C-alpha positions as CSV (number, residue, x, y, z in Angstrom):
1,M,10.7,20.3,-22.1
2,E,8.0,20.6,-19.4
3,K,5.1,22.3,-21.6
4,G,5.6,19.4,-24.3
5,K,4.4,16.7,-21.5
6,S,2.1,19.2,-20.2
7,L,0.5,18.8,-23.4
8,A,1.1,15.3,-24.4
9,N,-0.8,14.5,-20.6
10,T,-3.3,17.0,-21.7
11,E,-4.1,15.3,-25.2
12,L,-4.0,12.2,-23.4
13,A,-6.6,13.5,-20.9
14,S,-8.5,14.5,-24.1
15,S,-8.3,11.4,-26.1
16,L,-9.5,9.0,-23.3
17,K,-12.8,11.0,-22.3
18,N,-13.2,10.9,-25.7
19,L,-13.0,7.7,-26.2
20,H,-16.0,5.0,-26.0
21,L,-15.8,2.8,-23.9
22,A,-18.3,-0.6,-23.8
23,P,-19.5,-1.1,-20.9
24,R,-17.6,-3.4,-18.0
25,P,-19.0,-6.1,-16.0
26,K,-20.4,-4.5,-12.6
27,F,-19.6,-6.6,-8.6
28,T,-23.2,-7.7,-8.9
29,P,-25.9,-6.8,-6.3
30,S,-26.0,-9.0,-3.6
31,N,-29.0,-10.9,-4.3
32,S,-26.9,-12.8,-7.5
33,L,-23.6,-12.2,-6.5
34,S,-22.8,-16.1,-5.5
35,R,-24.2,-16.7,-9.5
36,S,-22.2,-14.5,-11.3
37,L,-18.9,-14.6,-9.2
38,A,-18.7,-18.3,-8.5
39,T,-15.5,-19.6,-10.5
40,S,-12.5,-19.0,-8.6
41,A,-10.3,-18.9,-12.3
42,L,-8.7,-16.5,-13.8
43,P,-10.6,-15.6,-16.9
44,V,-8.4,-17.4,-20.3
45,K,-6.2,-14.4,-21.6
46,S,-7.4,-14.2,-25.3
47,S,-4.9,-13.6,-28.1
48,K,-7.2,-10.9,-29.4
49,P,-4.6,-7.1,-29.5
50,R,-5.8,-5.0,-27.0
51,K,-7.9,-2.3,-26.8
52,L,-6.9,1.0,-27.6
53,V,-8.6,2.5,-24.2
54,S,-6.2,0.1,-22.7
55,L,-2.5,0.8,-24.7
56,C,-3.9,4.9,-23.9
57,L,-4.0,3.2,-19.8
58,G,-0.8,1.8,-20.3
59,F,0.9,4.8,-21.7
60,L,-0.5,7.1,-18.6
61,G,-0.1,4.6,-16.2
62,E,4.1,4.2,-16.9
63,H,4.1,8.4,-16.6
64,F,1.8,8.2,-13.3
65,E,4.8,9.9,-11.6
66,D,4.5,13.2,-14.7
67,I,0.8,13.6,-13.5
68,I,0.1,12.3,-9.9
69,T,0.2,16.4,-8.8
70,D,-2.4,17.5,-11.5
71,I,-4.3,14.0,-11.1
72,S,-7.2,15.6,-10.1
73,E,-7.5,17.7,-13.0
74,V,-6.7,15.2,-16.0
75,A,-8.5,12.9,-14.6
76,A,-11.7,15.2,-13.9
77,G,-13.5,14.0,-16.9
78,F,-12.9,10.1,-17.1
79,P,-15.4,7.4,-16.5
80,P,-15.1,5.4,-13.6
81,D,-14.5,2.0,-14.9
82,I,-11.0,4.2,-15.7
83,K,-10.6,6.0,-12.2
84,L,-10.8,2.7,-11.6
85,A,-7.9,1.5,-14.2
86,M,-6.0,4.3,-12.8
87,A,-6.1,3.8,-9.0
88,A,-5.7,0.5,-9.3
89,I,-2.2,1.4,-11.3
90,A,-1.5,3.6,-9.0
91,R,-1.1,0.5,-6.3
92,R,0.9,-0.8,-8.2
93,R,3.0,1.7,-8.8
94,R,3.0,1.9,-5.2
95,L,1.9,5.8,-5.7
96,L,-2.0,5.3,-4.5
97,S,-1.9,7.3,-1.0
98,D,-4.8,9.8,0.0
99,D,-4.7,12.8,-2.1
100,V,-4.5,10.3,-5.3
101,L,-7.4,8.0,-4.0
102,I,-9.3,10.8,-3.1
103,S,-8.9,12.7,-6.2
104,L,-10.0,9.3,-8.0
105,A,-12.4,7.6,-5.6
106,E,-16.5,7.7,-7.6
107,S,-20.1,7.0,-5.7
108,S,-20.4,4.1,-8.3
109,W,-17.6,1.7,-7.5
110,E,-18.6,-1.4,-5.8
111,L,-14.6,-2.4,-5.1
112,L,-12.6,-0.1,-3.7
113,D,-8.3,-2.5,-3.3
114,I,-6.1,-0.4,-1.1
115,S,-3.6,-3.2,-0.3
116,G,-0.2,-2.6,0.5
117,S,-0.6,1.2,0.1
118,D,0.0,4.2,2.7
119,V,-3.5,5.1,1.9
120,T,-4.1,6.5,5.5
121,D,-7.6,6.5,8.1
122,S,-8.0,10.1,6.2
123,G,-8.0,8.6,3.1
124,L,-9.9,5.8,3.7
125,S,-12.7,7.3,5.9
126,T,-12.9,10.2,3.1
127,V,-13.1,7.6,0.4
128,A,-15.8,5.7,2.5
129,K,-18.0,9.0,2.5
130,I,-18.3,9.1,-1.6
131,C,-18.2,5.4,-2.5
132,T,-21.4,4.0,0.2
133,N,-22.3,1.2,-2.1
134,L,-19.1,-0.5,-1.7
135,R,-19.1,-4.1,-2.0
136,A,-16.0,-5.7,-1.9
137,V,-12.7,-3.9,0.4
138,D,-9.2,-4.9,0.2
139,I,-6.7,-3.1,3.3
140,S,-4.7,-6.0,3.8
141,R,-0.7,-4.6,4.4
142,C,-2.5,-0.8,4.8
143,E,0.3,0.2,8.2
144,K,-1.5,3.0,8.0
145,V,-4.9,1.8,8.7
146,T,-6.1,1.6,12.3
147,V,-9.5,0.5,13.9
148,A,-10.9,4.2,13.3
149,G,-11.1,4.1,9.9
150,V,-11.8,0.5,9.8
151,S,-14.9,2.0,12.0
152,E,-15.4,4.8,9.7
153,L,-15.5,2.4,6.2
154,I,-18.1,-0.1,8.1
155,S,-20.3,3.0,9.2
156,H,-20.8,4.3,5.7
157,C,-21.1,1.0,3.4
158,R,-24.3,-0.8,4.8
159,S,-23.6,-3.0,1.8
160,L,-20.2,-4.1,2.8
161,E,-19.9,-8.3,1.7
162,I,-16.0,-9.1,1.2
163,L,-13.5,-7.7,3.1
164,R,-9.8,-8.4,3.0
165,C,-7.2,-7.6,5.9
166,G,-4.2,-8.9,7.7
167,G,-1.1,-9.8,5.7
168,C,0.8,-7.9,7.9
169,P,2.1,-8.0,11.7
170,R,0.7,-4.2,12.2
171,S,-2.5,-5.5,9.6
172,N,-3.3,-8.1,11.8
173,S,-3.2,-6.2,14.8
174,T,-5.3,-3.9,13.6
175,A,-7.9,-6.6,12.5
176,R,-8.0,-7.8,15.9
177,R,-8.9,-5.2,17.8
178,C,-11.6,-4.8,14.7
179,L,-13.8,-8.3,15.5
180,C,-15.7,-5.5,18.5
181,I,-17.2,-3.8,15.4
182,L,-17.3,-5.9,12.6
183,K,-20.6,-7.9,15.6
184,P,-23.6,-6.4,14.9
185,K,-25.6,-5.0,18.0
186,L,-29.4,-3.6,18.5
187,N,-29.0,-0.2,19.4
188,V,-31.4,1.6,22.5
189,V,-34.4,2.9,20.5
190,E,-37.2,4.5,22.6
191,E,-39.8,6.0,19.4
192,E,-43.5,5.8,20.4
193,S,-44.6,4.2,17.3
194,W,-43.4,1.1,14.7
195,E,-43.7,4.2,11.6
196,E,-40.9,6.1,13.5
197,L,-38.7,3.6,13.4
198,D,-38.4,3.5,9.9
199,K,-36.0,7.1,10.3
200,V,-33.8,5.5,13.2
201,D,-31.0,3.4,13.3
202,I,-31.8,0.5,15.0
203,G,-29.1,-1.5,14.2
204,N,-24.6,-1.5,14.4
205,G,-21.7,-3.1,12.6
206,A,-20.8,-5.0,10.2
207,Q,-24.6,-6.3,9.7
208,S,-23.9,-7.5,5.8
209,L,-20.4,-8.4,6.4
210,R,-20.6,-12.1,4.8
211,W,-16.9,-12.8,3.5
212,L,-13.4,-11.7,5.5
213,V,-10.4,-12.5,4.1
214,W,-7.8,-13.4,6.9
215,P,-4.6,-15.5,5.8
216,K,-2.9,-15.8,9.1
217,I,-5.8,-15.4,11.2
218,D,-5.3,-16.7,15.4
219,E,-7.3,-19.3,17.0
220,D,-9.1,-17.0,19.7
221,S,-10.0,-14.5,17.0
222,K,-11.3,-17.4,14.6
223,V,-13.9,-18.9,18.0
224,T,-14.2,-15.0,18.7
225,L,-16.4,-15.2,15.1
226,A,-17.1,-18.1,15.1
227,K,-19.3,-17.9,17.8
228,E,-20.9,-14.4,17.4
229,C,-20.5,-13.6,14.0
230,P,-21.8,-16.7,12.1
231,R,-22.6,-15.2,8.9
232,I,-19.1,-14.3,8.8
233,I,-17.4,-16.8,6.5
234,V,-13.9,-16.2,8.0
235,N,-11.0,-17.6,4.7
236,P,-13.7,-19.7,2.1
237,Q,-12.2,-21.8,-0.1
238,P,-13.2,-22.7,-3.8
239,S,-17.1,-23.9,-4.3
240,P,-16.2,-27.9,-6.1
241,I,-17.5,-27.8,-9.2
242,G,-21.1,-28.9,-9.5
243,F,-21.4,-27.5,-5.9
244,R,-24.8,-26.5,-5.5
245,G,-24.7,-24.8,-2.2
246,V,-23.6,-21.7,-1.0
247,Q,-21.2,-20.4,-3.9
248,V,-18.0,-18.7,-3.3
249,P,-17.3,-15.8,-5.4
250,A,-14.2,-14.8,-7.0
251,M,-13.3,-12.1,-5.6
252,A,-13.3,-13.6,-1.6
253,L,-10.4,-15.7,-2.7
254,P,-7.5,-14.2,-1.8
255,D,-5.8,-15.8,-5.2
256,V,-6.8,-13.0,-7.4
257,A,-5.9,-9.0,-6.5
258,L,-10.0,-7.0,-5.9
259,D,-8.7,-5.0,-8.3
260,H,-7.6,-7.5,-11.2
261,S,-10.9,-7.2,-13.2
262,A,-10.1,-3.2,-13.6
263,V,-6.4,-3.7,-15.3
264,E,-6.9,-7.1,-16.8
265,D,-6.4,-6.0,-20.3
266,I,-3.7,-3.7,-19.3
267,D,0.3,-4.1,-20.4
268,P,2.0,-5.1,-16.7
269,K,4.9,-3.7,-18.1
270,T,2.8,-0.8,-17.4
271,W,3.6,-1.2,-13.7
272,A,6.8,-3.3,-13.3
273,V,8.5,-0.2,-13.4
274,S,7.9,0.2,-9.1
275,A,10.9,-2.2,-8.8
276,V,13.2,0.3,-9.7
277,P,12.1,4.6,-9.0
278,R,12.0,6.3,-12.6
279,R,14.6,9.4,-13.2
280,S,14.3,11.7,-16.0
281,S,16.2,11.6,-19.0
282,P,19.1,14.0,-19.0
283,T,19.3,16.9,-21.9
284,P,22.7,16.4,-23.8
285,S,24.4,19.7,-23.3
286,S,27.0,19.4,-26.3
287,S,27.8,16.2,-28.4
288,D,30.9,15.6,-26.7
289,D,29.2,14.8,-23.1
290,A,31.7,12.3,-21.1
291,P,30.6,8.7,-21.6
292,E,28.9,7.3,-18.6
293,M,31.6,6.4,-16.0
294,H,32.4,2.4,-15.5
295,I,31.9,0.6,-13.1
296,A,34.3,-0.5,-11.5
297,E,35.8,3.6,-11.5
298,R,32.5,4.0,-9.2
299,F,33.1,1.2,-7.0
300,R,37.2,2.8,-6.8
301,L,36.1,6.3,-6.0
302,A,32.8,5.1,-3.5
303,F,36.4,3.4,-1.6
304,L,38.9,6.5,-1.5
305,E,35.5,8.5,-0.6
306,R,34.7,5.8,2.5
307,E,38.4,5.9,2.8
308,A,38.8,9.5,3.4
309,R,36.0,9.8,5.9
310,L,36.9,7.1,8.3
311,A,40.8,8.6,8.4
312,P,40.0,11.2,11.4
313,K,38.2,8.2,13.2
314,R,41.5,6.1,13.0
315,A,43.7,8.2,13.7
316,K,41.4,9.4,16.7
317,K,41.4,5.6,17.5
318,A,45.1,5.0,17.8
319,R,45.7,7.9,19.6
320,Q,43.4,6.2,22.1
321,Q,45.6,3.0,21.6
322,K,48.5,4.4,22.3
323,R,47.5,5.6,25.8
324,R,46.5,3.5,26.5
325,A,48.9,1.0,26.3
326,E,51.2,3.9,27.8
327,R,48.8,3.3,30.6
328,E,49.2,-0.2,31.1
329,Y,53.1,-0.2,30.2
330,M,53.2,2.2,33.6
331,M,50.7,0.2,35.5
332,T,52.2,-3.5,35.4
333,S,56.5,-2.4,34.4
334,I,58.6,-2.5,37.5
335,D,61.5,-0.3,35.5
336,A,58.4,2.2,33.9
337,K,57.4,2.5,38.1
338,S,60.9,3.2,39.0
339,I,61.5,6.2,36.1
340,A,58.3,7.4,37.0
341,L,59.7,7.6,40.7
342,A,63.0,9.0,39.6
343,A,61.7,11.5,37.6
344,E,59.5,12.7,40.5
345,A,62.7,12.6,42.9
346,S,64.6,14.7,40.8
347,K,61.9,17.3,40.6
348,F,61.5,17.3,44.2
349,L,65.2,17.9,44.5
350,H,65.5,20.6,42.0
351,K,63.2,22.6,43.7
352,R,64.9,22.5,46.8
């Protein structure tokens, strides 16, 4: 069974490598970002059949947990957009971790969505060193990402323009502590000539950050950003139709998942299985296997097991209550006290 599954995964990986993929639209550079991503509405789904590569990715996503241990070998020769789609599926399947993300990371990626995943500071730092061209990152609801990971992200990704954060109490706390590293600062330089300054970093902080998506930002943080980082627009709203001012890119709007474009042609049923743990189907040992147990019988057996487990505790509690009742009777009843004193006196007379 395992050998056949491994062979199927190898054949699927080989098929994906040999597919001729049409180039997908990339995240546009900063000079054309506003024009190309001005609309916030999702693209209208066409009635065309899904692409072959999307069908293959859907099949691969449904069995992601079967290849997760060999993900680096399976995806070794995949194009960057296929790896991005696999990371997006893994995130939706609740399977995105440091190892999976690092195995799929490509230097040409311009967006990264790890929202709601188990990625830690270590994984985010490593990917930030690989994907230095990132322009949009979503770290919302990442409870294992702290200020250290965000600092590494900002330090290595100098083109970062869109950052999504918050979404849960721990992420909101991390976002508040990150305000100090988002503010651009000038470094102290002691060079003797202007020519030498070309090789020196004269500034740090999130100098290129323009859009910050933080749904439940507190008022103090909002005031701090408005005062010290006026270039950063917090929670931008969609631009009106025909508006000729600063156009808000679609990736800066929380209504659309950041990695939506990577999986928009893949059947959503691919990651719908994430709600229920996948179980391998048992191999029948004989033709006369017993039928599946009825749910009522399961409840009955569970009740009997619980009763058997609680029986010793109940017996102990009954003994304690009985002793407590006896002590209370001895303390409150005159007859009981008389009987006890008579017994003590009888013992004393017998000894004499």
